SELUM-224357 format. One record per residue: residue number from 1; chain; x, y, z of N, C-alpha, C, CB in turn. Coordinates in steps of 0.02 Angstrom, whole numbers. Glycine has a CB too. Layout:
N
{seq=NUM | mol=A | n_c1=X | n_c2=Y | n_c3=Z | ca_c1=X | ca_c2=Y | ca_c3=Z | c_c1=X | c_c2=Y | c_c3=Z | cb_c1=X | cb_c2=Y | cb_c3=Z}
...
# end
This chain:
104
{seq=1 | mol=A | n_c1=113 | n_c2=588 | n_c3=-1458 | ca_c1=100 | ca_c2=556 | ca_c3=-1412 | c_c1=159 | c_c2=553 | c_c3=-1362 | cb_c1=78 | cb_c2=499 | cb_c3=-1436}
{seq=2 | mol=A | n_c1=158 | n_c2=536 | n_c3=-1301 | ca_c1=163 | ca_c2=556 | ca_c3=-1233 | c_c1=141 | c_c2=525 | c_c3=-1179 | cb_c1=140 | cb_c2=603 | cb_c3=-1228}
{seq=3 | mol=A | n_c1=194 | n_c2=519 | n_c3=-1129 | ca_c1=203 | ca_c2=492 | ca_c3=-1037 | c_c1=169 | c_c2=563 | c_c3=-996 | cb_c1=314 | cb_c2=479 | cb_c3=-1004}
{seq=4 | mol=A | n_c1=169 | n_c2=526 | n_c3=-945 | ca_c1=180 | ca_c2=551 | ca_c3=-884 | c_c1=215 | c_c2=523 | c_c3=-848 | cb_c1=136 | cb_c2=561 | cb_c3=-854}
{seq=5 | mol=A | n_c1=248 | n_c2=584 | n_c3=-835 | ca_c1=295 | ca_c2=539 | ca_c3=-781 | c_c1=312 | c_c2=606 | c_c3=-714 | cb_c1=391 | cb_c2=503 | cb_c3=-833}
{seq=6 | mol=A | n_c1=281 | n_c2=520 | n_c3=-665 | ca_c1=298 | ca_c2=581 | ca_c3=-587 | c_c1=351 | c_c2=576 | c_c3=-553 | cb_c1=251 | cb_c2=577 | cb_c3=-523}
{seq=7 | mol=A | n_c1=353 | n_c2=628 | n_c3=-518 | ca_c1=446 | ca_c2=677 | ca_c3=-512 | c_c1=449 | c_c2=614 | c_c3=-430 | cb_c1=446 | cb_c2=828 | cb_c3=-484}
{seq=8 | mol=A | n_c1=497 | n_c2=623 | n_c3=-398 | ca_c1=499 | ca_c2=612 | ca_c3=-325 | c_c1=447 | c_c2=636 | c_c3=-279 | cb_c1=555 | cb_c2=638 | cb_c3=-302}
{seq=9 | mol=A | n_c1=463 | n_c2=706 | n_c3=-324 | ca_c1=421 | ca_c2=754 | ca_c3=-252 | c_c1=339 | c_c2=743 | c_c3=-264 | cb_c1=439 | cb_c2=861 | cb_c3=-256}
{seq=10 | mol=A | n_c1=307 | n_c2=720 | n_c3=-333 | ca_c1=247 | ca_c2=709 | ca_c3=-321 | c_c1=196 | c_c2=758 | c_c3=-398 | cb_c1=238 | cb_c2=739 | cb_c3=-231}
{seq=11 | mol=A | n_c1=257 | n_c2=795 | n_c3=-414 | ca_c1=249 | ca_c2=815 | ca_c3=-490 | c_c1=218 | c_c2=776 | c_c3=-568 | cb_c1=314 | cb_c2=827 | cb_c3=-502}
{seq=12 | mol=A | n_c1=192 | n_c2=807 | n_c3=-592 | ca_c1=201 | ca_c2=787 | ca_c3=-641 | c_c1=220 | c_c2=816 | c_c3=-718 | cb_c1=162 | cb_c2=762 | cb_c3=-635}
{seq=13 | mol=A | n_c1=253 | n_c2=782 | n_c3=-745 | ca_c1=256 | ca_c2=807 | ca_c3=-806 | c_c1=240 | c_c2=776 | c_c3=-881 | cb_c1=310 | cb_c2=823 | cb_c3=-803}
{seq=14 | mol=A | n_c1=201 | n_c2=803 | n_c3=-946 | ca_c1=188 | ca_c2=773 | ca_c3=-961 | c_c1=273 | c_c2=777 | c_c3=-1008 | cb_c1=117 | cb_c2=775 | cb_c3=-973}
{seq=15 | mol=A | n_c1=278 | n_c2=692 | n_c3=-1046 | ca_c1=344 | ca_c2=703 | ca_c3=-1110 | c_c1=315 | c_c2=697 | c_c3=-1160 | cb_c1=408 | cb_c2=654 | cb_c3=-1119}
{seq=16 | mol=A | n_c1=362 | n_c2=729 | n_c3=-1225 | ca_c1=344 | ca_c2=671 | ca_c3=-1290 | c_c1=367 | c_c2=618 | c_c3=-1306 | cb_c1=350 | cb_c2=688 | cb_c3=-1346}
{seq=17 | mol=A | n_c1=341 | n_c2=574 | n_c3=-1326 | ca_c1=368 | ca_c2=512 | ca_c3=-1337 | c_c1=406 | c_c2=498 | c_c3=-1404 | cb_c1=317 | cb_c2=468 | cb_c3=-1329}
{seq=18 | mol=A | n_c1=421 | n_c2=471 | n_c3=-1424 | ca_c1=453 | ca_c2=420 | ca_c3=-1458 | c_c1=436 | c_c2=351 | c_c3=-1485 | cb_c1=491 | cb_c2=413 | cb_c3=-1426}
{seq=19 | mol=A | n_c1=400 | n_c2=329 | n_c3=-1533 | ca_c1=396 | ca_c2=272 | ca_c3=-1551 | c_c1=454 | c_c2=215 | c_c3=-1526 | cb_c1=390 | cb_c2=283 | cb_c3=-1616}
{seq=20 | mol=A | n_c1=477 | n_c2=160 | n_c3=-1520 | ca_c1=537 | ca_c2=121 | ca_c3=-1505 | c_c1=569 | c_c2=135 | c_c3=-1470 | cb_c1=571 | cb_c2=110 | cb_c3=-1539}
{seq=21 | mol=A | n_c1=573 | n_c2=208 | n_c3=-1448 | ca_c1=602 | ca_c2=228 | ca_c3=-1401 | c_c1=592 | c_c2=196 | c_c3=-1322 | cb_c1=587 | cb_c2=288 | cb_c3=-1409}
{seq=22 | mol=A | n_c1=651 | n_c2=169 | n_c3=-1282 | ca_c1=623 | ca_c2=133 | ca_c3=-1226 | c_c1=588 | c_c2=191 | c_c3=-1169 | cb_c1=688 | cb_c2=85 | cb_c3=-1190}
{seq=23 | mol=A | n_c1=568 | n_c2=190 | n_c3=-1112 | ca_c1=543 | ca_c2=233 | ca_c3=-1084 | c_c1=597 | c_c2=276 | c_c3=-1048 | cb_c1=495 | cb_c2=205 | cb_c3=-1048}
{seq=24 | mol=A | n_c1=676 | n_c2=242 | n_c3=-1022 | ca_c1=715 | ca_c2=283 | ca_c3=-1012 | c_c1=742 | c_c2=336 | c_c3=-1037 | cb_c1=741 | cb_c2=263 | cb_c3=-1005}
{seq=25 | mol=A | n_c1=729 | n_c2=319 | n_c3=-1120 | ca_c1=737 | ca_c2=369 | ca_c3=-1180 | c_c1=729 | c_c2=432 | c_c3=-1184 | cb_c1=705 | cb_c2=357 | cb_c3=-1223}
{seq=26 | mol=A | n_c1=638 | n_c2=409 | n_c3=-1160 | ca_c1=578 | ca_c2=437 | ca_c3=-1149 | c_c1=615 | c_c2=506 | c_c3=-1099 | cb_c1=517 | cb_c2=375 | cb_c3=-1109}
{seq=27 | mol=A | n_c1=604 | n_c2=468 | n_c3=-1034 | ca_c1=620 | ca_c2=528 | ca_c3=-980 | c_c1=719 | c_c2=556 | c_c3=-979 | cb_c1=593 | cb_c2=484 | cb_c3=-885}
{seq=28 | mol=A | n_c1=737 | n_c2=528 | n_c3=-1012 | ca_c1=785 | ca_c2=560 | ca_c3=-1021 | c_c1=818 | c_c2=607 | c_c3=-1057 | cb_c1=803 | cb_c2=537 | cb_c3=-1021}
{seq=29 | mol=A | n_c1=789 | n_c2=601 | n_c3=-1106 | ca_c1=768 | ca_c2=654 | ca_c3=-1160 | c_c1=724 | c_c2=712 | c_c3=-1139 | cb_c1=731 | cb_c2=621 | cb_c3=-1215}
{seq=30 | mol=A | n_c1=670 | n_c2=718 | n_c3=-1072 | ca_c1=628 | ca_c2=736 | ca_c3=-1070 | c_c1=675 | c_c2=802 | c_c3=-996 | cb_c1=564 | cb_c2=674 | cb_c3=-1065}
{seq=31 | mol=A | n_c1=714 | n_c2=772 | n_c3=-1014 | ca_c1=734 | ca_c2=818 | ca_c3=-934 | c_c1=746 | c_c2=813 | c_c3=-858 | cb_c1=695 | cb_c2=854 | cb_c3=-922}
{seq=32 | mol=A | n_c1=708 | n_c2=745 | n_c3=-869 | ca_c1=721 | ca_c2=721 | ca_c3=-807 | c_c1=792 | c_c2=685 | c_c3=-772 | cb_c1=674 | cb_c2=681 | cb_c3=-805}
{seq=33 | mol=A | n_c1=777 | n_c2=698 | n_c3=-700 | ca_c1=846 | ca_c2=674 | ca_c3=-660 | c_c1=820 | c_c2=556 | c_c3=-687 | cb_c1=839 | cb_c2=714 | cb_c3=-521}
{seq=34 | mol=A | n_c1=878 | n_c2=532 | n_c3=-728 | ca_c1=837 | ca_c2=485 | ca_c3=-689 | c_c1=918 | c_c2=451 | c_c3=-704 | cb_c1=746 | cb_c2=446 | cb_c3=-719}
{seq=35 | mol=A | n_c1=945 | n_c2=400 | n_c3=-636 | ca_c1=1032 | ca_c2=389 | ca_c3=-645 | c_c1=1015 | c_c2=347 | c_c3=-725 | cb_c1=1085 | cb_c2=323 | cb_c3=-561}
{seq=36 | mol=A | n_c1=1009 | n_c2=288 | n_c3=-705 | ca_c1=994 | ca_c2=247 | ca_c3=-773 | c_c1=1072 | c_c2=220 | c_c3=-796 | cb_c1=954 | cb_c2=303 | cb_c3=-842}
{seq=37 | mol=A | n_c1=1121 | n_c2=184 | n_c3=-737 | ca_c1=1177 | ca_c2=183 | ca_c3=-747 | c_c1=1231 | c_c2=161 | c_c3=-783 | cb_c1=1183 | cb_c2=176 | cb_c3=-719}
{seq=38 | mol=A | n_c1=1179 | n_c2=107 | n_c3=-826 | ca_c1=1174 | ca_c2=62 | ca_c3=-856 | c_c1=1180 | c_c2=62 | c_c3=-931 | cb_c1=1128 | cb_c2=42 | cb_c3=-835}
{seq=39 | mol=A | n_c1=1137 | n_c2=136 | n_c3=-945 | ca_c1=1113 | ca_c2=150 | ca_c3=-1013 | c_c1=1092 | c_c2=130 | c_c3=-1039 | cb_c1=1132 | cb_c2=159 | cb_c3=-1046}
{seq=40 | mol=A | n_c1=1051 | n_c2=56 | n_c3=-1002 | ca_c1=985 | ca_c2=40 | ca_c3=-1069 | c_c1=1029 | c_c2=-26 | c_c3=-1080 | cb_c1=974 | cb_c2=109 | cb_c3=-1160}
{seq=41 | mol=A | n_c1=1065 | n_c2=-67 | n_c3=-1049 | ca_c1=1078 | ca_c2=-159 | ca_c3=-1054 | c_c1=1063 | c_c2=-179 | c_c3=-982 | cb_c1=1170 | cb_c2=-190 | cb_c3=-1076}
{seq=42 | mol=A | n_c1=1005 | n_c2=-171 | n_c3=-962 | ca_c1=976 | ca_c2=-212 | ca_c3=-903 | c_c1=1046 | c_c2=-239 | c_c3=-859 | cb_c1=925 | cb_c2=-283 | cb_c3=-935}
{seq=43 | mol=A | n_c1=1086 | n_c2=-200 | n_c3=-850 | ca_c1=1148 | ca_c2=-223 | ca_c3=-804 | c_c1=1134 | c_c2=-196 | c_c3=-734 | cb_c1=1223 | cb_c2=-192 | cb_c3=-831}
{seq=44 | mol=A | n_c1=1085 | n_c2=-162 | n_c3=-731 | ca_c1=1075 | ca_c2=-132 | ca_c3=-674 | c_c1=991 | c_c2=-108 | c_c3=-648 | cb_c1=1121 | cb_c2=-75 | cb_c3=-683}
{seq=45 | mol=A | n_c1=1011 | n_c2=-72 | n_c3=-602 | ca_c1=909 | ca_c2=-75 | ca_c3=-575 | c_c1=884 | c_c2=15 | c_c3=-556 | cb_c1=893 | cb_c2=-141 | cb_c3=-461}
{seq=46 | mol=A | n_c1=935 | n_c2=73 | n_c3=-561 | ca_c1=934 | ca_c2=134 | ca_c3=-587 | c_c1=894 | c_c2=166 | c_c3=-610 | cb_c1=961 | cb_c2=140 | cb_c3=-617}
{seq=47 | mol=A | n_c1=842 | n_c2=136 | n_c3=-660 | ca_c1=794 | ca_c2=146 | ca_c3=-725 | c_c1=744 | c_c2=116 | c_c3=-677 | cb_c1=811 | cb_c2=103 | cb_c3=-810}
{seq=48 | mol=A | n_c1=758 | n_c2=121 | n_c3=-636 | ca_c1=686 | ca_c2=66 | ca_c3=-597 | c_c1=629 | c_c2=114 | c_c3=-594 | cb_c1=700 | cb_c2=33 | cb_c3=-500}
{seq=49 | mol=A | n_c1=539 | n_c2=127 | n_c3=-604 | ca_c1=488 | ca_c2=142 | ca_c3=-617 | c_c1=432 | c_c2=125 | c_c3=-587 | cb_c1=487 | cb_c2=133 | cb_c3=-659}
{seq=50 | mol=A | n_c1=410 | n_c2=158 | n_c3=-566 | ca_c1=331 | ca_c2=106 | ca_c3=-550 | c_c1=269 | c_c2=151 | c_c3=-611 | cb_c1=292 | cb_c2=119 | cb_c3=-430}
{seq=51 | mol=A | n_c1=250 | n_c2=65 | n_c3=-652 | ca_c1=195 | ca_c2=85 | ca_c3=-710 | c_c1=127 | c_c2=82 | c_c3=-673 | cb_c1=194 | cb_c2=30 | cb_c3=-781}
{seq=52 | mol=A | n_c1=92 | n_c2=134 | n_c3=-680 | ca_c1=15 | ca_c2=160 | ca_c3=-651 | c_c1=-14 | c_c2=87 | c_c3=-707 | cb_c1=-21 | cb_c2=273 | cb_c3=-678}
{seq=53 | mol=A | n_c1=-30 | n_c2=57 | n_c3=-622 | ca_c1=-108 | ca_c2=2 | ca_c3=-633 | c_c1=-156 | c_c2=-4 | c_c3=-686 | cb_c1=-160 | cb_c2=16 | cb_c3=-585}
{seq=54 | mol=A | n_c1=-179 | n_c2=47 | n_c3=-712 | ca_c1=-215 | ca_c2=81 | ca_c3=-747 | c_c1=-169 | c_c2=33 | c_c3=-853 | cb_c1=-198 | cb_c2=190 | cb_c3=-713}
{seq=55 | mol=A | n_c1=-100 | n_c2=40 | n_c3=-818 | ca_c1=-93 | ca_c2=7 | ca_c3=-896 | c_c1=-15 | c_c2=-41 | c_c3=-913 | cb_c1=-94 | cb_c2=83 | cb_c3=-956}
{seq=56 | mol=A | n_c1=-46 | n_c2=-51 | n_c3=-825 | ca_c1=31 | ca_c2=-143 | ca_c3=-829 | c_c1=1 | c_c2=-179 | c_c3=-873 | cb_c1=44 | cb_c2=-216 | cb_c3=-744}
{seq=57 | mol=A | n_c1=-76 | n_c2=-194 | n_c3=-903 | ca_c1=-103 | ca_c2=-249 | ca_c3=-939 | c_c1=-89 | c_c2=-253 | c_c3=-1013 | cb_c1=-171 | cb_c2=-250 | cb_c3=-929}
{seq=58 | mol=A | n_c1=-64 | n_c2=-182 | n_c3=-1047 | ca_c1=-34 | ca_c2=-145 | ca_c3=-1095 | c_c1=24 | c_c2=-184 | c_c3=-1102 | cb_c1=-23 | cb_c2=-72 | cb_c3=-1080}
{seq=59 | mol=A | n_c1=66 | n_c2=-208 | n_c3=-1053 | ca_c1=143 | ca_c2=-214 | ca_c3=-1073 | c_c1=149 | c_c2=-279 | c_c3=-1067 | cb_c1=198 | cb_c2=-175 | cb_c3=-1031}
{seq=60 | mol=A | n_c1=207 | n_c2=-287 | n_c3=-1096 | ca_c1=232 | ca_c2=-364 | ca_c3=-1121 | c_c1=270 | c_c2=-414 | c_c3=-1027 | cb_c1=326 | cb_c2=-341 | cb_c3=-1205}
{seq=61 | mol=A | n_c1=264 | n_c2=-428 | n_c3=-1025 | ca_c1=280 | ca_c2=-467 | ca_c3=-958 | c_c1=375 | c_c2=-464 | c_c3=-948 | cb_c1=245 | cb_c2=-564 | cb_c3=-970}
{seq=62 | mol=A | n_c1=389 | n_c2=-429 | n_c3=-894 | ca_c1=443 | ca_c2=-447 | ca_c3=-914 | c_c1=492 | c_c2=-512 | c_c3=-899 | cb_c1=467 | cb_c2=-400 | cb_c3=-902}
{seq=63 | mol=A | n_c1=555 | n_c2=-495 | n_c3=-952 | ca_c1=601 | ca_c2=-563 | ca_c3=-969 | c_c1=630 | c_c2=-580 | c_c3=-911 | cb_c1=660 | cb_c2=-556 | cb_c3=-1025}
{seq=64 | mol=A | n_c1=642 | n_c2=-613 | n_c3=-886 | ca_c1=711 | ca_c2=-655 | ca_c3=-824 | c_c1=757 | c_c2=-608 | c_c3=-814 | cb_c1=764 | cb_c2=-730 | cb_c3=-855}
{seq=65 | mol=A | n_c1=777 | n_c2=-583 | n_c3=-862 | ca_c1=845 | ca_c2=-552 | ca_c3=-858 | c_c1=796 | c_c2=-497 | c_c3=-809 | cb_c1=895 | cb_c2=-523 | cb_c3=-944}
{seq=66 | mol=A | n_c1=773 | n_c2=-462 | n_c3=-845 | ca_c1=725 | ca_c2=-384 | ca_c3=-824 | c_c1=708 | c_c2=-412 | c_c3=-731 | cb_c1=616 | cb_c2=-374 | cb_c3=-893}
{seq=67 | mol=A | n_c1=697 | n_c2=-440 | n_c3=-715 | ca_c1=662 | ca_c2=-497 | ca_c3=-636 | c_c1=723 | c_c2=-485 | c_c3=-627 | cb_c1=627 | cb_c2=-596 | cb_c3=-632}
{seq=68 | mol=A | n_c1=764 | n_c2=-518 | n_c3=-610 | ca_c1=840 | ca_c2=-511 | ca_c3=-578 | c_c1=842 | c_c2=-442 | c_c3=-571 | cb_c1=907 | cb_c2=-539 | cb_c3=-623}
{seq=69 | mol=A | n_c1=859 | n_c2=-387 | n_c3=-622 | ca_c1=903 | ca_c2=-345 | ca_c3=-597 | c_c1=833 | c_c2=-317 | c_c3=-526 | cb_c1=938 | cb_c2=-279 | cb_c3=-670}
{seq=70 | mol=A | n_c1=755 | n_c2=-331 | n_c3=-548 | ca_c1=752 | ca_c2=-278 | ca_c3=-539 | c_c1=754 | c_c2=-315 | c_c3=-434 | cb_c1=682 | cb_c2=-231 | cb_c3=-591}
{seq=71 | mol=A | n_c1=746 | n_c2=-387 | n_c3=-434 | ca_c1=776 | ca_c2=-425 | ca_c3=-373 | c_c1=830 | c_c2=-342 | c_c3=-325 | cb_c1=844 | cb_c2=-513 | cb_c3=-418}
{seq=72 | mol=A | n_c1=862 | n_c2=-333 | n_c3=-351 | ca_c1=909 | ca_c2=-272 | ca_c3=-316 | c_c1=881 | c_c2=-215 | c_c3=-295 | cb_c1=959 | cb_c2=-246 | cb_c3=-360}
{seq=73 | mol=A | n_c1=800 | n_c2=-205 | n_c3=-317 | ca_c1=814 | ca_c2=-143 | ca_c3=-331 | c_c1=781 | c_c2=-118 | c_c3=-271 | cb_c1=794 | cb_c2=-117 | cb_c3=-400}
{seq=74 | mol=A | n_c1=781 | n_c2=-62 | n_c3=-263 | ca_c1=730 | ca_c2=-21 | ca_c3=-194 | c_c1=660 | c_c2=-31 | c_c3=-189 | cb_c1=729 | cb_c2=61 | cb_c3=-196}
{seq=75 | mol=A | n_c1=635 | n_c2=-46 | n_c3=-135 | ca_c1=553 | ca_c2=-31 | ca_c3=-152 | c_c1=523 | c_c2=-64 | c_c3=-209 | cb_c1=539 | cb_c2=45 | cb_c3=-168}
{seq=76 | mol=A | n_c1=525 | n_c2=-111 | n_c3=-215 | ca_c1=509 | ca_c2=-154 | ca_c3=-273 | c_c1=421 | c_c2=-160 | c_c3=-240 | cb_c1=569 | cb_c2=-240 | cb_c3=-281}
{seq=77 | mol=A | n_c1=392 | n_c2=-146 | n_c3=-314 | ca_c1=327 | ca_c2=-205 | ca_c3=-257 | c_c1=305 | c_c2=-198 | c_c3=-352 | cb_c1=241 | cb_c2=-156 | cb_c3=-154}
{seq=78 | mol=A | n_c1=257 | n_c2=-266 | n_c3=-370 | ca_c1=196 | ca_c2=-276 | ca_c3=-398 | c_c1=220 | c_c2=-199 | c_c3=-482 | cb_c1=113 | cb_c2=-257 | cb_c3=-317}
{seq=79 | mol=A | n_c1=202 | n_c2=-166 | n_c3=-477 | ca_c1=197 | ca_c2=-108 | ca_c3=-509 | c_c1=269 | c_c2=-87 | c_c3=-543 | cb_c1=172 | cb_c2=-59 | cb_c3=-459}
{seq=80 | mol=A | n_c1=336 | n_c2=-144 | n_c3=-494 | ca_c1=375 | ca_c2=-94 | ca_c3=-523 | c_c1=429 | c_c2=-107 | c_c3=-604 | cb_c1=419 | cb_c2=-76 | cb_c3=-458}
{seq=81 | mol=A | n_c1=460 | n_c2=-113 | n_c3=-642 | ca_c1=487 | ca_c2=-100 | ca_c3=-711 | c_c1=551 | c_c2=-55 | c_c3=-709 | cb_c1=431 | cb_c2=-65 | cb_c3=-756}
{seq=82 | mol=A | n_c1=579 | n_c2=-114 | n_c3=-749 | ca_c1=652 | ca_c2=-53 | ca_c3=-793 | c_c1=609 | c_c2=-18 | c_c3=-844 | cb_c1=734 | cb_c2=-103 | cb_c3=-851}
{seq=83 | mol=A | n_c1=627 | n_c2=33 | n_c3=-832 | ca_c1=617 | ca_c2=88 | ca_c3=-886 | c_c1=666 | c_c2=98 | c_c3=-969 | cb_c1=631 | cb_c2=154 | cb_c3=-839}
{seq=84 | mol=A | n_c1=694 | n_c2=29 | n_c3=-934 | ca_c1=768 | ca_c2=35 | ca_c3=-992 | c_c1=728 | c_c2=-12 | c_c3=-1066 | cb_c1=868 | cb_c2=-27 | cb_c3=-948}
{seq=85 | mol=A | n_c1=679 | n_c2=-86 | n_c3=-1015 | ca_c1=675 | ca_c2=-140 | ca_c3=-1061 | c_c1=598 | c_c2=-117 | c_c3=-1050 | cb_c1=709 | cb_c2=-224 | cb_c3=-1043}
{seq=86 | mol=A | n_c1=553 | n_c2=-67 | n_c3=-1058 | ca_c1=501 | ca_c2=-53 | ca_c3=-1085 | c_c1=478 | c_c2=1 | c_c3=-1167 | cb_c1=479 | cb_c2=-32 | cb_c3=-1026}
{seq=87 | mol=A | n_c1=450 | n_c2=-41 | n_c3=-1228 | ca_c1=502 | ca_c2=-7 | ca_c3=-1254 | c_c1=427 | c_c2=58 | c_c3=-1300 | cb_c1=569 | cb_c2=-73 | cb_c3=-1313}
{seq=88 | mol=A | n_c1=419 | n_c2=105 | n_c3=-1308 | ca_c1=349 | ca_c2=128 | ca_c3=-1330 | c_c1=332 | c_c2=129 | c_c3=-1384 | cb_c1=332 | cb_c2=179 | cb_c3=-1317}
{seq=89 | mol=A | n_c1=239 | n_c2=109 | n_c3=-1374 | ca_c1=215 | ca_c2=116 | ca_c3=-1421 | c_c1=161 | c_c2=142 | c_c3=-1438 | cb_c1=218 | cb_c2=82 | cb_c3=-1435}
{seq=90 | mol=A | n_c1=121 | n_c2=172 | n_c3=-1492 | ca_c1=57 | ca_c2=196 | ca_c3=-1498 | c_c1=14 | c_c2=183 | c_c3=-1450 | cb_c1=31 | cb_c2=177 | cb_c3=-1549}
{seq=91 | mol=A | n_c1=5 | n_c2=129 | n_c3=-1421 | ca_c1=-40 | ca_c2=112 | ca_c3=-1386 | c_c1=-29 | c_c2=125 | c_c3=-1310 | cb_c1=-51 | cb_c2=51 | cb_c3=-1403}
{seq=92 | mol=A | n_c1=15 | n_c2=168 | n_c3=-1293 | ca_c1=24 | ca_c2=193 | ca_c3=-1234 | c_c1=45 | c_c2=245 | c_c3=-1229 | cb_c1=52 | cb_c2=165 | cb_c3=-1204}
{seq=93 | mol=A | n_c1=25 | n_c2=266 | n_c3=-1282 | ca_c1=10 | ca_c2=370 | ca_c3=-1300 | c_c1=-28 | c_c2=376 | c_c3=-1225 | cb_c1=-71 | cb_c2=405 | cb_c3=-1395}
{seq=94 | mol=A | n_c1=-19 | n_c2=415 | n_c3=-1170 | ca_c1=-21 | ca_c2=444 | ca_c3=-1092 | c_c1=10 | c_c2=409 | c_c3=-1052 | cb_c1=-83 | cb_c2=450 | cb_c3=-1059}
{seq=95 | mol=A | n_c1=15 | n_c2=351 | n_c3=-1062 | ca_c1=34 | ca_c2=298 | ca_c3=-1015 | c_c1=74 | c_c2=330 | c_c3=-946 | cb_c1=84 | cb_c2=246 | cb_c3=-1058}
{seq=96 | mol=A | n_c1=52 | n_c2=329 | n_c3=-878 | ca_c1=89 | ca_c2=364 | ca_c3=-820 | c_c1=119 | c_c2=297 | c_c3=-777 | cb_c1=29 | cb_c2=419 | cb_c3=-769}
{seq=97 | mol=A | n_c1=188 | n_c2=349 | n_c3=-753 | ca_c1=226 | ca_c2=319 | ca_c3=-719 | c_c1=258 | c_c2=355 | c_c3=-674 | cb_c1=259 | cb_c2=291 | cb_c3=-750}
{seq=98 | mol=A | n_c1=299 | n_c2=333 | n_c3=-621 | ca_c1=335 | ca_c2=360 | ca_c3=-589 | c_c1=379 | c_c2=345 | c_c3=-554 | cb_c1=315 | cb_c2=383 | cb_c3=-570}
{seq=99 | mol=A | n_c1=432 | n_c2=389 | n_c3=-521 | ca_c1=543 | ca_c2=368 | ca_c3=-533 | c_c1=506 | c_c2=353 | c_c3=-447 | cb_c1=648 | cb_c2=469 | cb_c3=-559}
{seq=100 | mol=A | n_c1=542 | n_c2=291 | n_c3=-461 | ca_c1=546 | ca_c2=260 | ca_c3=-390 | c_c1=596 | c_c2=275 | c_c3=-355 | cb_c1=546 | cb_c2=194 | cb_c3=-387}
{seq=101 | mol=A | n_c1=626 | n_c2=292 | n_c3=-278 | ca_c1=661 | ca_c2=282 | ca_c3=-253 | c_c1=743 | c_c2=227 | c_c3=-305 | cb_c1=615 | cb_c2=261 | cb_c3=-199}
{seq=102 | mol=A | n_c1=781 | n_c2=258 | n_c3=-292 | ca_c1=857 | ca_c2=247 | ca_c3=-313 | c_c1=852 | c_c2=244 | c_c3=-391 | cb_c1=894 | cb_c2=172 | cb_c3=-279}
{seq=103 | mol=A | n_c1=821 | n_c2=265 | n_c3=-406 | ca_c1=812 | ca_c2=305 | ca_c3=-496 | c_c1=811 | c_c2=356 | c_c3=-500 | cb_c1=754 | cb_c2=299 | cb_c3=-540}
{seq=104 | mol=A | n_c1=839 | n_c2=393 | n_c3=-449 | ca_c1=849 | ca_c2=482 | ca_c3=-456 | c_c1=927 | c_c2=505 | c_c3=-446 | cb_c1=800 | cb_c2=528 | cb_c3=-387}
# end
């Protein structure tokens, strides 16, 4: 299983993914630079990513805490999520995301 992450330079990286890990953990373990300053406790927005629109319907809606943190992130759009709040499951195999400004 894997996810595909586009870095700020536009390069795609296929990263091995583990079920029940957050996207943030997968990105960090895959060796990509992601700030994730709070370590995944939804206390900052430095793990902000853009989810490819084709994958958004497979994700649960963000909770109020995540929405509140995204309010303080840079360049938020309708595809924005905090990668620490999205848990990888088998149905997300092949998911595409892009690192957002302020997360690297």
